[in-house]
C-alpha positions in Angstrom: -75.0 23.8 39.0 -75.2 27.3 37.8 -73.0 28.2 34.4 -70.9 31.1 35.1 -72.2 33.6 32.7 -68.8 34.9 31.6 -67.8 31.3 30.0 -71.1 30.8 28.1 -69.5 32.3 25.0 -66.5 31.3 23.3 -63.6 30.5 25.9 -60.6 32.8 26.1 -58.6 29.7 26.8 -57.5 28.5 23.2 -57.4 24.9 24.4 -60.9 24.6 25.7 -61.8 26.7 22.6 -60.7 24.1 20.5 -62.9 21.4 21.9 -66.0 20.9 19.8 -69.2 22.6 21.1 -71.1 19.7 23.1 -67.6 18.7 24.6 -67.1 22.5 26.0 -70.8 22.5 27.0 -70.4 19.5 29.0 -67.7 21.1 31.1 -69.0 24.7 31.2 -71.0 23.9 34.5 -68.3 22.8 36.3 -65.8 25.7 35.0 -65.5 28.7 37.2 -63.7 31.9 36.2 -61.1 33.1 38.9 -58.4 35.6 39.5 -54.7 34.5 39.9 -52.9 37.0 41.7 -49.1 37.4 41.1 -47.0 34.8 43.1 -49.7 32.8 44.2 -49.0 29.1 44.3 -51.2 26.7 42.4 -49.3 23.4 43.4 -46.4 22.5 45.8 -44.3 19.3 45.3 -46.2 16.3 46.6 -49.3 18.0 47.6 -52.6 16.4 45.9 -53.8 18.4 43.0 -57.5 19.0 43.5 -58.1 22.1 40.9 -57.1 22.2 36.9 -56.5 25.7 35.7 -57.0 26.8 32.0 -55.4 30.3 32.0 -56.8 33.1 30.1 -54.5 36.3 30.5 -52.4 35.2 33.3 -49.0 33.3 33.2 -48.2 30.4 35.4 -44.3 29.1 35.8 -43.7 25.6 36.3 -40.3 25.7 38.4 -38.3 22.8 39.7 -36.1 23.5 42.8 -33.0 22.2 44.2 -32.2 21.0 47.7 -29.9 24.6 48.0 -33.1 26.5 47.0 -31.9 27.3 43.8 -34.9 27.3 41.1 -35.3 26.9 37.1 -38.2 27.3 35.3 -38.9 24.1 33.6 -42.2 25.2 31.6 -45.0 28.4 31.1 -48.6 28.1 30.7 -50.8 31.0 29.5 -54.2 30.7 27.4 -52.7 28.0 25.2 -53.0 25.2 27.5 -53.6 23.7 31.2 -51.8 23.7 34.4 -52.3 20.2 36.3 -51.2 17.8 33.7 -50.5 15.0 36.0 -54.3 14.7 36.6 -54.8 13.4 33.3 -51.9 10.8 33.3 -53.3 8.9 36.2 -51.7 10.9 39.1 -52.5 13.8 41.2 -49.3 14.9 42.6 -46.1 16.4 41.0 -42.4 17.2 41.6 -42.5 20.8 40.7 -44.2 23.9 41.8 -46.6 25.7 39.9 -47.2 29.6 40.5 -48.4 32.6 38.9 -45.8 35.0 37.1 -48.2 37.6 35.8 -51.8 38.3 37.3 -54.6 37.4 35.4 -57.7 35.1 34.9 -58.4 31.5 34.7 -60.8 28.9 34.4 -60.7 26.4 37.5 -62.2 23.0 37.4 -62.4 20.0 40.0 -59.4 17.5 39.2 -62.0 14.6 39.4 -64.4 16.2 37.2 -61.7 16.7 34.3 -60.2 13.6 35.0 -63.8 11.6 34.4 -64.3 13.5 30.8 -60.6 12.6 29.9 -61.5 9.0 30.7 -64.6 9.0 28.8 -62.4 9.3 25.6 -63.4 11.1 22.4 -62.2 14.6 21.7 -61.5 15.8 25.1 -58.9 13.0 25.6 -57.6 13.3 22.0 -56.9 17.1 22.5 -55.6 16.9 25.8 -53.1 14.1 24.9 -51.8 16.2 21.8 -51.4 19.1 24.2 -49.4 16.7 26.6 -47.1 15.8 23.5 -46.7 19.2 22.7 -45.7 20.2 26.3 -43.1 17.1 26.4 -41.5 18.4 22.8 -41.4 21.8 24.7 -39.7 20.6 27.6 -37.0 18.5 25.4 -36.0 21.4 23.3 -36.0 23.6 26.4 -33.4 21.1 28.0 -31.4 21.1 24.9 -31.4 24.8 24.4 -30.2 25.6 28.0 -27.3 23.3 27.4 -26.1 24.6 24.1 -27.1 28.1 23.8 -25.9 31.4 24.8 -28.1 33.2 27.3 -28.9 36.2 24.9 -30.2 33.6 22.6 -32.4 31.6 25.4 -33.7 35.3 27.1 -34.8 36.2 23.4 -36.9 33.1 23.0 -38.2 33.1 26.4 -39.2 36.9 26.0 -41.1 35.7 22.7 -42.7 33.1 24.3 -44.1 35.1 27.1 -45.2 37.8 24.8 -47.2 35.0 22.3 -48.9 33.4 25.4 -50.0 37.1 26.7 -50.6 38.3 23.3 -48.8 41.3 24.2 -45.4 43.1 23.6 -45.6 44.8 27.0 -45.8 42.8 30.0 -44.3 43.2 33.9 -41.1 40.9 34.7 -38.3 42.2 36.7 -34.5 41.2 35.9 -34.6 39.1 39.5 -37.6 37.3 38.4 -35.8 36.5 34.9 -32.8 35.2 36.2 -34.7 32.6 38.7 -36.5 31.5 35.9 -33.6 31.1 33.5 -31.6 29.6 36.2 -28.7 32.1 36.1 -27.1 34.8 37.7 -28.8 38.4 37.6 -25.7 39.8 36.4 -26.1 37.7 33.4 -29.6 38.6 32.7 -28.6 42.3 33.4 -26.0 42.1 30.3 -28.2 39.8 28.1 -31.3 42.3 28.4 -28.7 45.4 27.9 -27.2 43.7 24.6 -30.9 43.5 23.3 -32.1 46.8 24.7 -28.9 48.5 22.8 -29.7 47.0 19.8 -33.2 48.2 19.9 -35.2 45.0 20.1 -36.8 45.6 23.7 -37.0 48.5 26.1 -36.7 47.6 29.8 -38.0 50.0 32.6 -39.4 49.8 36.3 -40.0 46.0 36.0 -41.7 46.4 32.5 -40.4 44.9 29.3 -41.5 46.2 25.9 -41.0 44.4 22.8 -39.8 47.3 19.9 -38.7 45.0 17.3 -40.0 41.4 17.1 -38.5 40.6 14.0 -34.9 41.0 15.0 -35.7 39.4 18.4 -36.9 36.7 16.5 -34.0 36.5 14.3 -31.7 36.8 17.7 -33.4 33.6 19.4 -32.4 30.3 18.7 -33.9 27.6 16.4 -35.8 26.3 19.8 -38.2 29.3 19.5 -39.5 28.3 15.9 -39.3 24.5 16.7 -41.6 24.8 19.7 -43.8 26.9 17.8 -44.3 24.4 14.9 -44.8 21.4 17.2 -47.9 23.2 18.8 -49.5 24.3 15.7 -48.6 20.7 14.2 -50.2 19.0 17.3 -52.9 21.2 17.8 -54.0 22.0 14.0 -53.4 25.3 13.8 -51.3 27.4 11.7 -49.1 30.1 13.0 -49.1 33.7 12.0 -46.5 35.2 9.3 -45.6 37.9 12.0 -45.8 36.6 15.4 -45.6 32.8 14.5 -48.1 31.9 17.0 -49.9 28.4 16.8 -53.1 30.2 17.8 
């Protein structure tokens, strides 16, 4: 199998980049660089997962959908992780929908190939299990956050998370989309975003958000942002930077 020349150097996905060279090179012939357009659905509820994705600059939302059609984001994945966790946990279906929130590239690998590599044990298995634990911690903290913290705090946390994952302080997001992801009314997002904008933390125009004052936005966010960042750093062995407090 031929190797994609764009992947032969240091992989842009930081989870793959954390692998020892020999393990990454063993995966390399099976990796394919793909483009993920916005709104592309990667997994539907109950459908078999045949491909696993390691995003680069794309952002994928993991969404739970209720019987009445209402949705809430339960997870977000970008270049820190992978989409398709059930594959390494002995299953190949999910109760959530995964779709592309922000377009970009990703590395794709056949689910059976990754499962076989995971079952070999060693560094790949250890790294991916640590990632699963970090995601579990993020989900648990997010559940508490949604119950206990204000919409303004939650919005600040979510914007910081998207910014960290994209490594950019300017990204495309509509208020309608944010309301769906946070599981609240659009009017609530409008009020919360206006508060952050008036305080000079963000600007919002024509579906684009720009973080203007990250320090104040972090101060506005609830403690959940830092808890999640620290847990990813602890489990994946990377120290957050002093400024953005990222785990890679």
